[in-house]
N, C-alpha and C positions, 0 to 999 in steps of 0.2 A: 523664242520662236523665230524661225528664219523664213523669209519670203523671197521668192525669186522674181525679179523684175523683168520686163520685156527685153531690156538691154543685156540680159544675162548676168547682171550684178546681183549680189545677194544683199538684201536689207534685213537688218536684225532689229528686233523690238527689245529694247532694254527697259521698258516700262515695268515697274514693280507691280506684282499682283495685288489687287485690293484684298483678296482673301487672306494673304499672309499677314497683312496689317491687322485685320479684324481678329484673326485667331490669336495673334500675339496679345492684343488688348484683352481678349476674352480670357486667356490664360492668366494674365496679370490680375484681372478682376476676380477670377475664381480664387487665386492664391491669396489676395487681400481679404476676401470673404472668409476663407478658411482660417487665416491668422486671427482675424477679429473674432470669429466664433470660438476659437481655442482660448483667446484672452477672456472673453465673456464667460466661458465655462468655469473659470476660477472664481467669478463673482456671483454666480447664480447658485442658490441652494437647490439641490435636486432631491426628490423623494424617490430614491432608487429601490427597486425590488431585488435586483441581483447585485452582488458586491462589485462586479466589474463595471457597472454603470456609473460608479463614482470615480473611475479613472479619468484623469484630465484628457480631453480630446477623444474619448471613446466614441461618441456619436459621430464626430467628423471622420474618424478612421472607419467605423462600421458603415457609414453612408457611402464613403468613397469605394470601399471594397464591394458593396452591394451594387452600386451603379456600374462598376467595372464588370461584374459577373452578368448583369442584365444586358450590357452591350455585347459581351462575348456570346451570350445565349442567343441574342437576336441575330448576330452575324453568322454564327456557325451552325445553329440549330433551326431557327425559324426561317431564315432566308432561303436555304435549300428546299424547304417544304413549300414555300410560297412562290418563288420565282421559277420561271421556265428555264431549262438549260439553254445555253447560247446557241446550240445547233438548231433548236426549234425556232428561234426568233430571227436568226440570220437570214436576210433576204426576204423575209415575209413582211410585206408592207400592205397586205390586204386590208387590215383594219384601219388604215389611214386614207383609204380611197373614198 
């Protein structure tokens, strides 16, 4: 981010974003949880109904794919149905008065 000072000089903010640090830690934490879950999958006896439920890491893979599909559905299907188009909300501050 660049800020113009009164003297005409440009000041630059080099402070790292707090969000990037949190998202990196979150990704590492999720990866550790996934690895631990796959390792525990080898130690736990499952009473599977379908043969593919016995595959190692099946539930991790299935859950990750399902969450990805839900996020994409929320972004590309539900959001256009719920949100107003930008042209309708631009310059309309009547609800904040």
